[in-house]
N, C-alpha and C positions, 0 to 999 in steps of 0.2 A: 211280497213274498214271491219266490222264485220255485217253479216247479221243474225238476231234472228233466232233460230231453228225454223224450219216449215214455215218461211217467204220467203225464197229465191226462186226467180221464181214464187212466187204466186201473183195473182192480189189482189189489196186491198179489204177488205170487203164493201159493200154498207153502205151508211150512216144510213140508219134505222137499218140494223142489227148491227152496232156499237152502235147507240142508245140503243138498246135492252141490250146489252153486258154491256155498261156502266150502264143502269138501274141496272140490275141483280147484276152486281158488287158492285155497292153502297148499294143496299138492304142486300146483303150478308155481307160487311163489317160493316154495322150499325148493323145487327144480332150480329155479333162477339164483336162489342165494346159495346154494351148494355149487353150482356151475361158477359163481363168481369167486367164491372162496377158494375152490380147486386151482381155478385160473390164477389167483393171485399166489397160490403156494406152488404149483407146479409147472405154470405155464401151458395147461391142458383143461380142457372144458371137460369136466366129469360130473356133470349133475345127477343126483340120485334121490331117490325116496323110496317109501315103502307102501305097499297097498294098506298096511294098517294105520296109515295117516289120515286116509280119506274119513274114516267116521271120526278120528279125532276132531280134524277141522270142522266136519261136519256139526260137532258140538257147539260150535259157535252160535248156530240157530237157537237153540233154547237156553245157552247161558249168558251169550252177548246181548242178544236182541232185548230182552227184558232192563238190563242194565242202561242201554243205550236209551231206551224210552224214557226210564226216569232221570235220566240226567240231561236230556236232550233240551237245549236252551235254558238250562238251569245252572249247570257247572262250567266254569270257565275252561278252556281249552287244556291248561296244565294240570288242572283237577281232574278231568278225564283221562288224560295221558298216564296219569299217576295210576288211576282204577284200572286201565286196560292193562299195563304193564304188569300189575300184580296178579290181575286175573288170568292173563294169559301164563305167567309164570305159575300160579297154582295149578292151572289146567294141566300144564304140561307136566309138571312133577305128579301130580295125582294120576294122570292117565300112565305116565312112566312106569309108578309103582303098580299099577294095577297089570299093565303088560308082563312086567316081570314076574307076578305071580299067576298069570294066566300060560303065558307063552315061554317064560323063563328069561326072557330079555326085552329090552326097550329096543326099536330100530334106531336110537341115537343113543350116544355115550359120551359125556364129556368129562369122563374120569381125569382125563389128562389136562384139562384146563385148570387154571388157575384159581379163578372165582366160580366155584362150583358145588352144587348141593347134591350128595349121592351120586354123582354123575348124569343126573337128571335134568338140572337147570343150571345155566350159567347167568350169574347176576349181572356180567359185563353186557348181556344181549337185552337188559331192562330196556334201554332207550330204542333198540329194534322192535321189541314188542309193543312199547307204547305208540310208536309211530304206525305199525300195523293196525292196533286199535283204531288210531284215527283215521285211517284209510277204509277200514271195514265199516265205519259209521256211513260212509257215501255210499258204499254197496248196500249197506241195509236200507238205506233211503231208497235207493233205486228198485231194489227187489221189493219194498213194502208200497212203492208209489208215494212216498212221504213227501211233502215239499221241504225244501232246503230251508234250512233256518239260517235269516242273516241278521246280523245286528245293525242297525241304523248308525252311521258316522255321527259323532257329535260334532255340532255347529263349528265351524272355524271360527274362534276368537282372536286369533292373532295370527299372520297380520292382518289388519284390517283392510278391506277393500280400497283401492286407490279410488277416491272420488276426488280428489282435487288435483291440482298441477303440481303437486310436490313431488319434486325429482327423486325423492328417497321412497315413494310408494307408500309412505305411512309408517315407516320402519323408523325406529330412533336412531339418530345420528351419535357419533362417538361423543362423551362426556369430556366437557373441556377441563384442562390442567390433568388429566388423569393419563399417563403413558399406557400404550399397549402393553398388556402383562402384567400390570399393577393394580391393584385395588385402591379406591378412594379411602382416605384415612390412614394409609400407611406411608411412613416416610422413606 
């Protein structure tokens, strides 16, 4: 097992501190994303976010952490990505609906996007949210001083180790009587 740097022997951070770190990381990630998208559209960096986003990203602590703990080492990468993408979409939609009821509007509006739901989520952002979830796993491991789960590579069955003076190093040679690009048995 591999312990992340700076985590070996350290006690996990408090849930409140982890929520603040998730909130700050989310806002910084949003600033980076909006700067990149504005630069792509207008050739000018115009990052933006809202103070209301800090508590929304801080929700990662009570919502994401238990899910990650439950799937840790048990669910393959693609399964975790699907769960995280769906979870982040659900949290974005529900928090947007709540903000519209409390404040009158959400800090984001996707109404002009092609694949959107109520102007609150964009379905074409699903891969982005899935990737964010997978990256958040690592941040969670660091904040909770968890060892990194690694899987053992299966033993290499082919090609076998070259133990003899075989010039092909154990690789099979071409079959006789079969031209390249043709299968045996075909005329």
